[in-house]
C-alpha positions, 0 to 999 in steps of 0.5 A, spaced: 685 234 559 692 234 558 697 239 561 703 241 558 709 241 563 713 248 563 719 248 559 723 250 565 722 244 569 727 240 564 732 245 563 736 243 570 743 246 567 741 252 565 741 259 569 734 261 572 732 268 573 730 270 580 730 266 587 731 259 583 738 261 581 740 260 589 738 252 588 744 248 590 745 241 588 747 236 594 749 229 595 744 224 596 746 223 604 743 224 611 745 232 612 742 234 605 736 230 606 735 234 613 736 240 609 731 239 604 726 236 609 727 243 613 723 246 607 717 242 608 712 244 614 709 238 618 704 237 622 706 237 630 704 231 634 706 228 640 706 221 640 704 218 647 704 211 650 705 207 656 702 207 663 704 210 670 711 211 671 712 207 664 709 213 660 713 216 655 713 219 648 716 224 643 714 230 638 714 228 631 712 230 624 712 223 621 704 221 623 700 221 618 693 217 616 694 211 612 687 209 611 680 212 613 676 206 611 678 202 615 681 208 620 689 207 620 694 211 622 702 211 621 707 213 625 715 213 624 719 212 630 726 212 631 728 205 633 733 208 638 728 212 641 725 211 648 718 211 645 719 205 641 720 200 646 714 203 650 709 203 644 712 195 643 711 193 650 704 196 651 701 195 644 698 202 644 699 209 642 696 216 641 697 221 636 696 228 639 695 233 634 697 239 638 694 246 638 698 253 638 698 254 645 702 247 646 709 249 644 712 248 651 709 241 651 712 240 644 719 242 646 718 237 653 716 231 648 722 233 643 727 232 649 729 239 650 730 241 657 732 234 658 726 231 661 725 223 660 719 218 661 713 221 665 717 227 667 715 229 660 708 230 662 709 235 667 705 242 666 699 239 662 692 235 663 692 228 661 686 223 660 685 216 657 681 213 652 680 206 649 687 204 648 690 206 655 695 211 652 695 218 655 691 223 651 693 230 652 686 233 655 686 240 651 689 237 644 686 240 638 685 232 636 687 226 639 687 219 635 688 213 640 690 207 636 692 200 638 698 197 634 696 193 628 703 192 625 710 194 625 715 194 620 723 195 621 726 199 616 733 202 617 733 207 623 726 207 624 720 203 625 713 204 621 708 203 626 701 202 623 695 203 628 688 201 628 684 207 630 680 205 637 677 212 639 678 219 636 677 226 640 676 233 637 676 239 640 678 244 634 682 250 634 689 252 631 694 247 630 702 247 630 706 246 624 714 245 624 718 248 618 725 250 618 727 249 626 720 253 628 713 252 630 708 255 625 701 256 627 695 254 622 688 256 622 684 258 628 
């Protein structure tokens, strides 16, 4: 079965009727990339790592499954963040897929309010699974990982994690698009 592409897809220099006529061509730079990515909804996760007073974490939309067989997760962390050195030191992280009632904790781990390190864990219940990384007790799901491999590229480190434990609770989860949270599912 073949599909025929729309003729509109190839007429980039001709005016287009309707909302597409508001399109703006931009340079291929960081600000333009950020503007484009604001249009892409991403699942909200809290990446946690460390132990005791050495705990920290970050709210990210960059967590993704790399492989289901074998089970592997991928997360991209800024090399200058406080989270990356803790993940590197402890060799573990947890991908906490947060629920609709977790906006406040997501904001804390995003650095809003100025909280850092273990102070970001305030106001929520935490437990441990196999790796020792902190797990949000009432997360929609938690994927506990041991670091398998890291790749440093540009401003970020791509961290590949071997999944060592999974906890699911279900319920609505959060996505983030254009500067705001969006509730998904029930």
